[in-house]
Steps between C-alpha positions, in 0.01 A plus 500: 500500500159677489186435302291791363126430525214672324128471558309631195152621588229684315573836659855471626819288472652422839854393536759409760829324544538160671827511678625302800155331553297820510312730269650845496514832301131472403339762274257515213411691180177551317421229251589636151258509211704285259776241497777729381441731789474208737836358374668836537381535859608137592846555346538826683423343839746214422776736402443707821497198722806334362706804602475368859417140471651204302189360326476134409158522338158663466172345635154610387152462631244587230135469408384239244574145433882457500611224263830388643587282205406743221664779715215742446189634671176362369139542599360849564559786742451873541849545354442376153845580362668240723338207313604264225855602406842380612512713813766290671738522205455881465563563868792260530668674213421844649618412849781254403370286787275200555134584521207302644127573510210361701134599523424740781266269700742213456781720621311593812432134564869419464589767748274330757650156456855637500506729803139564595196345658561169316875472532464161674263366236554360157144466360313827531213696341529876493162667449514874422165678568489842336275639233483141378649181632832355372776305656767236474543129531824405661627134497836429660562873518466528118225670313255268324423693183266247337471389144335825391698722744175536705608341825378708798224677300251412770282799423357324195336226705121519485324523839154479346366440150633826349716693753857451586704497815651844393143642469359359825791454745653850505445822696450671165215267410358546850502882457334474160222290645452745786485787248234325298282438805536853628455671164849643502753535217794267514738790558318610815596195713789268537567176692668676789196715558263203488698326769482816713124536441451142601680568832275806549197282470386560142283190429563494125872539559493215752324274255745581229804445724347156597450430119857593433637264767272225386620521135866542603471190715337304219787591267764409754319166558516427126869579461586311813338187369651540150856520624505386870790736589687520827387862537294769324647847519268793456628823351354814346329790666254279697794342686514817707151447644498458878386157599500359146645166582281444800188579296604274212574210733154536654338527158687196376391282793144613448529410131622156569215444750239637255604265222550214752867459400775343717788620276791699625521856620785663304764707680445859404758779555566861394774613274816640664630713219248750374631775280843327474366155418539523122856635518613232750328225299656616175843465666414143618389413146833639370694283739298194410535558123868566515567206736663718764663299779298708751191304402656156501373419851142587414444367149 
C-alpha cells in the first residue's frame, strides 16, 4: 500500500508517493488561483497515480494553522482559499480515501524526528529560518500545536521593545539593514550577497553578519530555555551556510559568558530533509493520525 503526499506552497504544489519506505515519483504543478482548480488538479494526480499504485490514503502539508479537530485550515496564508471550510471532508469524498493535513513547518519537523537529524530524539524544536522565522515544537515525536494553534511560531518573540525574532534574526532582515546603511533599495541586495561581501572584507557587511548571528543566537537561547529540548534542528535557507553550527556554538558560549549564565548549551543540528521535508513529514503525520502499525514502535 502506498501513500500519496502533497506539499501545497504559494507558487507550486509538490507531490510524491511514499512506497516501500521511500519517496518516489516526485513532481509538481503550479499552485492554482482558486479552490475548484486546485481540487481538479489534486484529483487528476490521484487518478493518474492509482493506475500504478494501490493507495491507502493522501497526506497533505499546507500553510496555515491546521485544526485537526475541526478538520479545517485556520489562520492565514498566501493561499486564502484553503481556509475555513471543511477541506478534509471535501477531499475525502473526492478521493474516496482517508486524508490528513499538517502545517508545513510542523511537517518538516516531523520528518526530522521520524527519519532525519532527530530520529533518535523525542523532544525537539525545529526552527525554520527563511524570510521570517517559524518552526515546530515536537514532544514525544508528536506536534505540540498549542491552545491557539500557535505552537512553534517562534518568529513572534520580541528580541527588543518593538522588533521580533523574524525581523531581527533572519538573513532577509540582515540584508534590509545593510541596504538602509548603504542607501540601496531592498531589491538590490539579498542575504547571500551580504554574506559574500562580509567575506570580501566589506566592514558594513561584516557588522551586519555579526548582528545577524547575535540576534539568531539570542532567539535560540530563548526557545531553548522555554522548552529545554533534547535538540534544536535548524532549517530554511540559512541552514545551507558553511560553518553555521560552528559559528552559532561560538556565539552561544559568548552569550552565556556575557550574561554570566551557567545554564546549558543546547545541542544544535541541521535539517536532513530539505526540499523533501514537508512531503516526508506529511506522510509521518498520516501514519500517526491513522494509527498505522508502522509507527507503533516510535509513538
